[in-house]
A tleap script that builds the chain and sets N, CA, C and O, in Angstrom:
source leaprc.protein.ff14SB
mol = sequence {
  NMET SER TYR TYR SER GLY CYS MET ASP SER
  HIE LYS PRO HIE PHE LEU GLU ALA CYS PHE
  LEU CYS ARG LYS PRO LEU GLY CYS ASN SER
  ASP ILE PHE MET TYR ARG GLY ASN THR PRO
  PHE CYS SER LYS GLU CYS ARG GLN GLU GLN
  ILE GLU ILE ASP GLU SER ILE ASP LYS LYS
  SER TRP LYS MET SER SER SER SER SER ARG
  SER ILE ARG LYS SER ASP PRO LYS ASP SER
  THR PRO ASN LYS THR VAL ARG THR GLY THR
  VAL ALA VAL CALA
}
set mol.1.N position { 0.853 -1.170 0.000 }
set mol.1.CA position { 0.000 0.000 0.000 }
set mol.1.C position { 0.901 1.236 0.000 }
set mol.1.O position { 1.791 1.364 0.841 }
set mol.2.N position { 0.664 2.132 -0.939 }
set mol.2.CA position { 1.515 3.315 -1.053 }
set mol.2.C position { 0.654 4.572 -0.974 }
set mol.2.O position { -0.084 4.893 -1.906 }
set mol.3.N position { 0.755 5.257 0.120 }
set mol.3.CA position { 0.042 6.517 0.296 }
set mol.3.C position { 0.823 7.373 1.279 }
set mol.3.O position { 1.642 6.865 2.045 }
set mol.4.N position { 0.566 8.657 1.253 }
set mol.4.CA position { 1.276 9.588 2.132 }
set mol.4.C position { 0.443 9.820 3.382 }
set mol.4.O position { -0.657 10.368 3.313 }
set mol.5.N position { 0.968 9.403 4.516 }
set mol.5.CA position { 0.228 9.579 5.764 }
set mol.5.C position { 0.679 10.815 6.519 }
set mol.5.O position { 0.064 11.193 7.517 }
set mol.6.N position { 1.760 11.456 6.047 }
set mol.6.CA position { 2.255 12.651 6.723 }
set mol.6.C position { 3.229 12.329 7.831 }
set mol.6.O position { 3.776 13.254 8.431 }
set mol.7.N position { 3.478 11.058 8.139 }
set mol.7.CA position { 4.346 10.683 9.248 }
set mol.7.C position { 5.482 9.761 8.809 }
set mol.7.O position { 6.161 9.189 9.662 }
set mol.8.N position { 5.700 9.607 7.544 }
set mol.8.CA position { 6.733 8.710 7.056 }
set mol.8.C position { 8.110 9.349 7.221 }
set mol.8.O position { 8.257 10.559 7.052 }
set mol.9.N position { 9.111 8.547 7.549 }
set mol.9.CA position { 10.461 9.053 7.736 }
set mol.9.C position { 11.229 9.182 6.433 }
set mol.9.O position { 12.148 9.997 6.349 }
set mol.10.N position { 10.888 8.416 5.427 }
set mol.10.CA position { 11.662 8.401 4.189 }
set mol.10.C position { 10.974 9.178 3.065 }
set mol.10.O position { 10.969 8.725 1.920 }
set mol.11.N position { 10.408 10.311 3.367 }
set mol.11.CA position { 9.758 11.111 2.340 }
set mol.11.C position { 10.579 12.364 2.059 }
set mol.11.O position { 11.449 12.739 2.846 }
set mol.12.N position { 10.295 13.002 0.938 }
set mol.12.CA position { 10.978 14.248 0.588 }
set mol.12.C position { 10.560 15.330 1.572 }
set mol.12.O position { 9.453 15.279 2.109 }
set mol.13.N position { 11.443 16.326 1.821 }
set mol.13.CA position { 11.058 17.424 2.725 }
set mol.13.C position { 9.787 18.111 2.231 }
set mol.13.O position { 9.613 18.336 1.034 }
set mol.14.N position { 8.937 18.426 3.137 }
set mol.14.CA position { 7.647 19.022 2.825 }
set mol.14.C position { 7.533 20.341 3.576 }
set mol.14.O position { 8.093 20.474 4.664 }
set mol.15.N position { 6.835 21.303 3.034 }
set mol.15.CA position { 6.742 22.604 3.687 }
set mol.15.C position { 6.016 22.555 5.022 }
set mol.15.O position { 6.140 23.492 5.810 }
set mol.16.N position { 5.265 21.498 5.303 }
set mol.16.CA position { 4.568 21.366 6.585 }
set mol.16.C position { 5.364 20.536 7.594 }
set mol.16.O position { 4.801 20.042 8.571 }
set mol.17.N position { 6.642 20.383 7.368 }
set mol.17.CA position { 7.467 19.550 8.228 }
set mol.17.C position { 7.840 20.231 9.543 }
set mol.17.O position { 7.913 19.574 10.582 }
set mol.18.N position { 8.078 21.549 9.505 }
set mol.18.CA position { 8.532 22.256 10.703 }
set mol.18.C position { 7.947 23.659 10.750 }
set mol.18.O position { 7.557 24.223 9.728 }
set mol.19.N position { 7.896 24.204 11.947 }
set mol.19.CA position { 7.425 25.576 12.152 }
set mol.19.C position { 8.347 26.537 11.403 }
set mol.19.O position { 9.569 26.418 11.492 }
set mol.20.N position { 7.785 27.463 10.688 }
set mol.20.CA position { 8.554 28.426 9.908 }
set mol.20.C position { 9.429 29.300 10.798 }
set mol.20.O position { 10.527 29.682 10.393 }
set mol.21.N position { 8.965 29.623 12.001 }
set mol.21.CA position { 9.693 30.537 12.874 }
set mol.21.C position { 10.697 29.820 13.773 }
set mol.21.O position { 11.884 30.146 13.748 }
set mol.22.N position { 10.253 28.875 14.545 }
set mol.22.CA position { 11.131 28.235 15.531 }
set mol.22.C position { 11.722 26.917 15.046 }
set mol.22.O position { 12.560 26.326 15.728 }
set mol.23.N position { 11.292 26.449 13.869 }
set mol.23.CA position { 11.783 25.206 13.262 }
set mol.23.C position { 11.459 23.946 14.058 }
set mol.23.O position { 12.040 22.889 13.812 }
set mol.24.N position { 10.543 24.052 15.003 }
set mol.24.CA position { 10.102 22.889 15.771 }
set mol.24.C position { 9.360 21.944 14.829 }
set mol.24.O position { 8.502 22.393 14.068 }
set mol.25.N position { 9.667 20.651 14.860 }
set mol.25.CA position { 8.959 19.713 13.988 }
set mol.25.C position { 7.461 19.722 14.285 }
set mol.25.O position { 7.043 19.759 15.443 }
set mol.26.N position { 6.674 19.687 13.229 }
set mol.26.CA position { 5.217 19.653 13.387 }
set mol.26.C position { 4.796 18.196 13.506 }
set mol.26.O position { 5.130 17.379 12.648 }
set mol.27.N position { 4.067 17.869 14.562 }
set mol.27.CA position { 3.652 16.500 14.824 }
set mol.27.C position { 2.610 16.011 13.844 }
set mol.27.O position { 1.962 16.795 13.149 }
set mol.28.N position { 2.462 14.695 13.803 }
set mol.28.CA position { 1.511 14.077 12.872 }
set mol.28.C position { 0.075 14.473 13.166 }
set mol.28.O position { -0.694 14.733 12.241 }
set mol.29.N position { -0.294 14.522 14.428 }
set mol.29.CA position { -1.681 14.823 14.782 }
set mol.29.C position { -1.803 16.120 15.576 }
set mol.29.O position { -2.722 16.276 16.380 }
set mol.30.N position { -0.877 17.050 15.350 }
set mol.30.CA position { -0.961 18.313 16.070 }
set mol.30.C position { -1.535 19.400 15.156 }
set mol.30.O position { -1.521 19.271 13.931 }
set mol.31.N position { -2.030 20.450 15.764 }
set mol.31.CA position { -2.576 21.561 14.994 }
set mol.31.C position { -1.443 22.287 14.284 }
set mol.31.O position { -0.332 22.393 14.804 }
set mol.32.N position { -1.739 22.781 13.096 }
set mol.32.CA position { -0.801 23.592 12.332 }
set mol.32.C position { -1.495 24.917 12.072 }
set mol.32.O position { -2.614 24.954 11.561 }
set mol.33.N position { -0.834 25.990 12.422 }
set mol.33.CA position { -1.391 27.334 12.278 }
set mol.33.C position { -0.766 27.963 11.038 }
set mol.33.O position { 0.447 28.170 10.985 }
set mol.34.N position { -1.592 28.265 10.047 }
set mol.34.CA position { -1.104 28.759 8.766 }
set mol.34.C position { -1.179 30.279 8.691 }
set mol.34.O position { -2.012 30.916 9.336 }
set mol.35.N position { -0.282 30.839 7.882 }
set mol.35.CA position { -0.223 32.287 7.668 }
set mol.35.C position { 0.199 32.527 6.228 }
set mol.35.O position { 1.109 31.868 5.726 }
set mol.36.N position { -0.451 33.456 5.574 }
set mol.36.CA position { -0.176 33.825 4.188 }
set mol.36.C position { -0.200 32.613 3.258 }
set mol.36.O position { 0.658 32.462 2.388 }
set mol.37.N position { -1.167 31.784 3.452 }
set mol.37.CA position { -1.397 30.682 2.535 }
set mol.37.C position { -0.634 29.412 2.813 }
set mol.37.O position { -1.249 28.375 3.061 }
set mol.38.N position { 0.696 29.453 2.781 }
set mol.38.CA position { 1.444 28.208 2.886 }
set mol.38.C position { 2.607 28.273 3.876 }
set mol.38.O position { 3.608 27.581 3.696 }
set mol.39.N position { 2.486 29.087 4.906 }
set mol.39.CA position { 3.539 29.193 5.905 }
set mol.39.C position { 3.030 28.586 7.213 }
set mol.39.O position { 2.136 29.148 7.847 }
set mol.40.N position { 3.592 27.441 7.621 }
set mol.40.CA position { 3.099 26.729 8.808 }
set mol.40.C position { 3.781 27.172 10.105 }
set mol.40.O position { 4.962 27.520 10.113 }
set mol.41.N position { 3.021 27.153 11.188 }
set mol.41.CA position { 3.541 27.482 12.523 }
set mol.41.C position { 3.024 26.458 13.518 }
set mol.41.O position { 1.944 25.894 13.344 }
set mol.42.N position { 3.810 26.224 14.564 }
set mol.42.CA position { 3.441 25.224 15.567 }
set mol.42.C position { 2.438 25.765 16.577 }
set mol.42.O position { 1.754 24.987 17.243 }
set mol.43.N position { 2.340 27.093 16.701 }
set mol.43.CA position { 1.436 27.678 17.695 }
set mol.43.C position { 0.928 29.032 17.224 }
set mol.43.O position { 1.460 29.631 16.289 }
set mol.44.N position { -0.108 29.490 17.893 }
set mol.44.CA position { -0.625 30.829 17.603 }
set mol.44.C position { 0.423 31.888 17.929 }
set mol.44.O position { 0.502 32.918 17.259 }
set mol.45.N position { 1.223 31.630 18.955 }
set mol.45.CA position { 2.243 32.595 19.374 }
set mol.45.C position { 3.322 32.770 18.308 }
set mol.45.O position { 3.721 33.894 18.005 }
set mol.46.N position { 3.796 31.656 17.739 }
set mol.46.CA position { 4.800 31.748 16.667 }
set mol.46.C position { 4.223 32.473 15.454 }
set mol.46.O position { 4.891 33.313 14.850 }
set mol.47.N position { 2.986 32.145 15.103 }
set mol.47.CA position { 2.352 32.805 13.965 }
set mol.47.C position { 2.217 34.296 14.224 }
set mol.47.O position { 2.508 35.103 13.341 }
set mol.48.N position { 1.779 34.678 15.425 }
set mol.48.CA position { 1.605 36.089 15.753 }
set mol.48.C position { 2.939 36.825 15.722 }
set mol.48.O position { 3.003 37.967 15.267 }
set mol.49.N position { 3.990 36.192 16.195 }
set mol.49.CA position { 5.313 36.820 16.166 }
set mol.49.C position { 5.754 37.083 14.721 }
set mol.49.O position { 6.315 38.139 14.428 }
set mol.50.N position { 5.506 36.137 13.828 }
set mol.50.CA position { 5.855 36.328 12.428 }
set mol.50.C position { 5.016 37.436 11.800 }
set mol.50.O position { 5.530 38.216 10.998 }
set mol.51.N position { 3.749 37.516 12.147 }
set mol.51.CA position { 2.884 38.585 11.640 }
set mol.51.C position { 3.444 39.939 12.067 }
set mol.51.O position { 3.501 40.866 11.259 }
set mol.52.N position { 3.852 40.060 13.316 }
set mol.52.CA position { 4.414 41.316 13.817 }
set mol.52.C position { 5.746 41.643 13.139 }
set mol.52.O position { 6.016 42.808 12.850 }
set mol.53.N position { 6.571 40.645 12.885 }
set mol.53.CA position { 7.831 40.855 12.167 }
set mol.53.C position { 7.545 41.376 10.765 }
set mol.53.O position { 8.167 42.340 10.320 }
set mol.54.N position { 6.604 40.740 10.068 }
set mol.54.CA position { 6.254 41.162 8.709 }
set mol.54.C position { 5.700 42.583 8.683 }
set mol.54.O position { 6.041 43.368 7.798 }
set mol.55.N position { 4.849 42.914 9.649 }
set mol.55.CA position { 4.292 44.266 9.705 }
set mol.55.C position { 5.386 45.297 9.956 }
set mol.55.O position { 5.361 46.384 9.378 }
set mol.56.N position { 6.339 44.962 10.810 }
set mol.56.CA position { 7.457 45.864 11.091 }
set mol.56.C position { 8.301 46.088 9.841 }
set mol.56.O position { 8.693 47.216 9.543 }
set mol.57.N position { 8.579 45.011 9.113 }
set mol.57.CA position { 9.353 45.119 7.878 }
set mol.57.C position { 8.599 45.950 6.849 }
set mol.57.O position { 9.191 46.792 6.174 }
set mol.58.N position { 7.290 45.714 6.725 }
set mol.58.CA position { 6.474 46.477 5.780 }
set mol.58.C position { 6.489 47.969 6.109 }
set mol.58.O position { 6.611 48.803 5.212 }
set mol.59.N position { 6.362 48.310 7.405 }
set mol.59.CA position { 6.377 49.716 7.812 }
set mol.59.C position { 7.722 50.357 7.511 }
set mol.59.O position { 7.776 51.488 7.028 }
set mol.60.N position { 8.819 49.636 7.795 }
set mol.60.CA position { 10.157 50.175 7.535 }
set mol.60.C position { 10.378 50.381 6.043 }
set mol.60.O position { 10.906 51.416 5.638 }
set mol.61.N position { 9.986 49.419 5.224 }
set mol.61.CA position { 10.191 49.553 3.782 }
set mol.61.C position { 9.311 50.655 3.216 }
set mol.61.O position { 9.720 51.352 2.287 }
set mol.62.N position { 8.102 50.827 3.761 }
set mol.62.CA position { 7.233 51.907 3.301 }
set mol.62.C position { 7.843 53.257 3.639 }
set mol.62.O position { 7.844 54.171 2.814 }
set mol.63.N position { 8.367 53.381 4.870 }
set mol.63.CA position { 8.999 54.636 5.278 }
set mol.63.C position { 10.234 54.913 4.439 }
set mol.63.O position { 10.466 56.054 4.039 }
set mol.64.N position { 11.030 53.885 4.166 }
set mol.64.CA position { 12.240 54.057 3.374 }
set mol.64.C position { 11.896 54.490 1.949 }
set mol.64.O position { 12.523 55.406 1.416 }
set mol.65.N position { 10.912 53.847 1.330 }
set mol.65.CA position { 10.552 54.208 -0.034 }
set mol.65.C position { 9.930 55.598 -0.074 }
set mol.65.O position { 10.134 56.342 -1.033 }
set mol.66.N position { 9.180 55.950 0.952 }
set mol.66.CA position { 8.568 57.270 1.012 }
set mol.66.C position { 9.622 58.357 1.180 }
set mol.66.O position { 9.573 59.376 0.491 }
set mol.67.N position { 10.572 58.154 2.086 }
set mol.67.CA position { 11.607 59.164 2.315 }
set mol.67.C position { 12.577 59.235 1.155 }
set mol.67.O position { 13.066 60.323 0.850 }
set mol.68.N position { 12.881 58.126 0.490 }
set mol.68.CA position { 13.794 58.161 -0.645 }
set mol.68.C position { 13.147 58.856 -1.835 }
set mol.68.O position { 13.834 59.545 -2.589 }
set mol.69.N position { 11.840 58.692 -2.018 }
set mol.69.CA position { 11.182 59.381 -3.129 }
set mol.69.C position { 11.132 60.885 -2.860 }
set mol.69.O position { 11.209 61.682 -3.795 }
set mol.70.N position { 11.003 61.278 -1.592 }
set mol.70.CA position { 11.044 62.709 -1.263 }
set mol.70.C position { 12.430 63.275 -1.532 }
set mol.70.O position { 12.550 64.363 -2.094 }
set mol.71.N position { 13.478 62.557 -1.143 }
set mol.71.CA position { 14.828 63.067 -1.348 }
set mol.71.C position { 15.171 63.109 -2.831 }
set mol.71.O position { 15.926 63.981 -3.261 }
set mol.72.N position { 14.633 62.187 -3.619 }
set mol.72.CA position { 14.859 62.225 -5.055 }
set mol.72.C position { 14.183 63.457 -5.645 }
set mol.72.O position { 14.760 64.133 -6.497 }
set mol.73.N position { 12.976 63.749 -5.204 }
set mol.73.CA position { 12.277 64.936 -5.699 }
set mol.73.C position { 13.017 66.209 -5.308 }
set mol.73.O position { 13.096 67.147 -6.101 }
set mol.74.N position { 13.557 66.252 -4.097 }
set mol.74.CA position { 14.260 67.455 -3.639 }
set mol.74.C position { 15.548 67.662 -4.423 }
set mol.74.O position { 15.916 68.801 -4.710 }
set mol.75.N position { 16.234 66.589 -4.773 }
set mol.75.CA position { 17.519 66.720 -5.436 }
set mol.75.C position { 17.435 66.549 -6.947 }
set mol.75.O position { 18.462 66.358 -7.598 }
set mol.76.N position { 16.248 66.613 -7.514 }
set mol.76.CA position { 16.073 66.457 -8.941 }
set mol.76.C position { 16.729 67.639 -9.656 }
set mol.76.O position { 16.328 68.780 -9.425 }
set mol.77.N position { 17.726 67.407 -10.518 }
set mol.77.CA position { 18.433 68.512 -11.173 }
set mol.77.C position { 17.540 69.323 -12.099 }
set mol.77.O position { 17.820 70.501 -12.322 }
set mol.78.N position { 16.477 68.742 -12.648 }
set mol.78.CA position { 15.570 69.499 -13.516 }
set mol.78.C position { 14.891 70.635 -12.749 }
set mol.78.O position { 14.630 71.699 -13.311 }
set mol.79.N position { 14.604 70.402 -11.452 }
set mol.79.CA position { 13.906 71.404 -10.660 }
set mol.79.C position { 14.825 72.533 -10.216 }
set mol.79.O position { 14.341 73.599 -9.836 }
set mol.80.N position { 16.138 72.326 -10.253 }
set mol.80.CA position { 17.039 73.341 -9.737 }
set mol.80.C position { 17.675 74.178 -10.852 }
set mol.80.O position { 18.594 74.950 -10.580 }
set mol.81.N position { 17.216 74.048 -12.082 }
set mol.81.CA position { 17.759 74.827 -13.192 }
set mol.81.C position { 17.338 76.282 -13.038 }
set mol.81.O position { 16.144 76.576 -12.983 }
set mol.82.N position { 18.330 77.220 -12.966 }
set mol.82.CA position { 17.981 78.630 -12.740 }
set mol.82.C position { 17.377 79.313 -13.965 }
set mol.82.O position { 16.706 80.331 -13.794 }
set mol.83.N position { 17.569 78.822 -15.181 }
set mol.83.CA position { 17.091 79.481 -16.396 }
set mol.83.C position { 15.733 78.964 -16.858 }
set mol.83.O position { 15.424 79.015 -18.048 }
set mol.84.N position { 14.948 78.483 -15.957 }
set mol.84.CA position { 13.647 77.925 -16.297 }
set mol.84.C position { 12.638 79.056 -16.499 }
set mol.84.O position { 12.575 79.988 -15.697 }
set mol.85.N position { 11.850 78.971 -17.575 }
set mol.85.CA position { 10.816 79.947 -17.828 }
set mol.85.C position { 9.488 79.350 -17.386 }
set mol.85.O position { 9.134 78.236 -17.772 }
set mol.86.N position { 8.769 80.096 -16.582 }
set mol.86.CA position { 7.482 79.648 -16.095 }
set mol.86.C position { 6.435 80.647 -16.545 }
set mol.86.O position { 6.563 81.845 -16.292 }
set mol.87.N position { 5.402 80.159 -17.209 }
set mol.87.CA position { 4.315 81.023 -17.651 }
set mol.87.C position { 3.084 80.725 -16.816 }
set mol.87.O position { 2.750 79.563 -16.582 }
set mol.88.N position { 2.436 81.733 -16.384 }
set mol.88.CA position { 1.215 81.579 -15.630 }
set mol.88.C position { 0.092 82.288 -16.381 }
set mol.88.O position { 0.349 83.206 -17.159 }
set mol.89.N position { -1.105 81.882 -16.159 }
set mol.89.CA position { -2.225 82.541 -16.804 }
set mol.89.C position { -3.357 81.557 -17.004 }
set mol.89.O position { -3.354 80.455 -16.456 }
set mol.90.N position { -4.329 81.981 -17.806 }
set mol.90.CA position { -5.496 81.172 -18.072 }
set mol.90.C position { -5.446 80.667 -19.498 }
set mol.90.O position { -5.095 81.413 -20.413 }
set mol.91.N position { -5.791 79.423 -19.691 }
set mol.91.CA position { -5.833 78.830 -21.014 }
set mol.91.C position { -7.278 78.442 -21.293 }
set mol.91.O position { -7.914 77.776 -20.476 }
set mol.92.N position { -7.796 78.855 -22.441 }
set mol.92.CA position { -9.158 78.495 -22.833 }
set mol.92.C position { -9.088 77.583 -24.039 }
set mol.92.O position { -8.403 77.884 -25.016 }
set mol.93.N position { -9.797 76.468 -23.969 }
set mol.93.CA position { -9.824 75.515 -25.075 }
set mol.93.C position { -11.251 75.409 -25.565 }
set mol.93.O position { -12.181 75.214 -24.782 }
set mol.94.N position { -11.413 75.541 -26.890 }
set mol.94.CA position { -12.752 75.481 -27.464 }
set mol.94.C position { -13.063 74.118 -28.007 }
set mol.94.O position { -14.155 73.895 -28.528 }
savepdb mol mol.pdb
quit
């Protein structure tokens, strides 16, 4: 009889083999707490810690991209050209 029971020792590594955070082996009949589709955790605590890590990384990368885009706008050489002609007024299109 050949079937996968989830507890065989001679099988290829599987993504549900160990907790993503602490690497604790996931038992055959124990609960597995999933996050972002296919990331397994041994407990709610490990999953929550990973969620907080991801949120922290997302906030840092958002702040970095936001501040770098501001600094790029400030140092844009096109904006600092002294011989720029600017026309103001009203334009009417028929």
